[in-house]
Steps between C-alpha positions, in 0.01 A plus 500: 500500500783475751805660337856470632696804374833359621439136413328217694514503882826392658409511870183318604358545850277208601268537799303208639236420754703388803498159666284327238650178363317512167621857442858403584476210254375741234793732576748216446338414166509864393865539601599194299315631194658847521849357548455282191316734261630839617852432630604867491240592762581553865251380761422714805306366798396656828690363796212282619471322163878468467512329840233253385709411195811469716318261733383287207859468378613408851242222496679348200284630217696688236375744242529390137769766446776621730432872489527780751191656654530861607332635809528789740304769677205669333705811434769291328251310285267769369759682291599188307177325393391525134205261536290390798354149494241416766410147613196500728185707531409868474661562837833369371492750213417787734784403736739482207398835354511658848878449496504779240281728710735795461593445137401354164389136500613268218247319277315223685436146375275314744409132528205374701611276786280637776138598538306648211587858416461772242874535440566138404445447126730198462486149641845374588475225238524777238835633625694406185288689242447788743874549550565461128256778415663727759853444373398534134318828566162357401328506839188708549512731800254698708604815682370519856492828691676553831423767755738679734455553870696782663505471879534815708556438870464747783761514774404481865518880525233529231733624226532330166803275452744649250608318186848459651357338814285265294794404280715428805237271653449332163873427470506356852205274424646385167816396685280285725303374198810339350527260794403139427247488785286786365171359374307605192240670716769742618638579156404868499658789681295626791550857381549458126484814297284307258405148390309362203196271480390280213174399670401732781593719793286442810452710814315294762413530868670164567419364847351831613149434639357820354473665162757754384459846352696586187498836323518459121622770260515485119741739327512704819122533530324351802271215393371348821573366846417132499421297810570140407717195547735651243562591137629309198689671218509256211639475151290342223694181569398521867135562411435125513665459841417659838325795334253267329416329829437843653252591226729666246462485123679261265730701272685381189881526532517729195295768681747739662348595834525491879215352700390600851285247684388546860509196730174466695423874522254621761334714233320311225555790260877447465498335161813365327687759293697463176742789444729591208869426537589869527322510838709561811328345801590600855371320809558634849437318827305713743585551867420245770197688632323428171505123551148366464381187675364238263211431737417853607463856380709616798859615460762269652786693661678196642787465257686611192346432164723299269468350155688212342646564155562212260617492139403202283417303813834567669489697829698822469452710812259633760373855461394726783331838547642762266656245264393504139549317173498631145378261228561565131566316176854384430460572127368856528766765419614692808511864392538829677257783438714649222544181295285373215454133411711411195532186289823426687311505832233266363756259351698490825207431728324254271802276558387478863267234632548123477507323165347152539525229236152384395367203310242690295301821484212316667678416827313763703153414364566129549616575854188681620281236337696195613611610847230746604210336320402845374119542474449127553135413551344262748491134407246239596636206695512183290 
């Protein structure tokens, strides 16, 4: 059950699918209900949604209650939200949770107002009982793993960028990020020390005409050099997304693991891998003279090899020769060689991840049957 140690939520962040009239109408209904039933709550909206509400009021339509709506930059919002409500599809949830990429995300209550998805247990028509169960501490929740991605860039002289240099560039980008004209696709720092993913982290060749070579290490041990379109590092939640389309396994959200799925590998023997959460995965981009043409066995020396890095579908940065990423579980205790895992470590890190409100224990099974048609046989035409 969802338990509120300090009482019911006071600050509710609502994220919505942008520029959809039926979603905006649902938002207005939800705002009116919260103002009436939970008057002590403060509503927080992202700037885009707040502008939509402002425009509606300018057009002469008033909300049922005269109440303030709080908004601001991502950095101003994330430290205040006690509950995240999502109106849209799976992508809306991922965009909302990505705001908390460098910290702990609040519990998530999602309503289906987009395409079908695995993270959408509630129809919007059920918003009243769903909210009631959340505020009364009777809501069932499912913990979903997140994975971390640490980005290590090389400078033009071939040396590794220091932590201080990365932090400086991150601060400069975050200052730009707070501008109103920054889009969601640019919401990550180009040189972030680390970001989190609820679904997946993807390295892809992008528009490059050839395949790319990536060296993969697990816990410091060399695993393989893959020649492929790219690699997917997925959580159990992301196992039904891009990873599934690339041939990866379907994994229940309760299974704590990290998945590695190759995208169109040249070798047919690169099978999908499922690793324990204490695995530390390192991927290095090889030099430009290792670029392999997709249509030939000959080496292409014409240009630098690059890879696009995206987190939960949002472009993050472009990686070049010598750059590397480290992928690991958010909830795995980070210990030095002299430390032992204690109950305090376990308790602290089990609080990590994203707690999603569910309708029932059968949501996941119903999802793979209803949306994927799991093991559905062939049917004769009538």
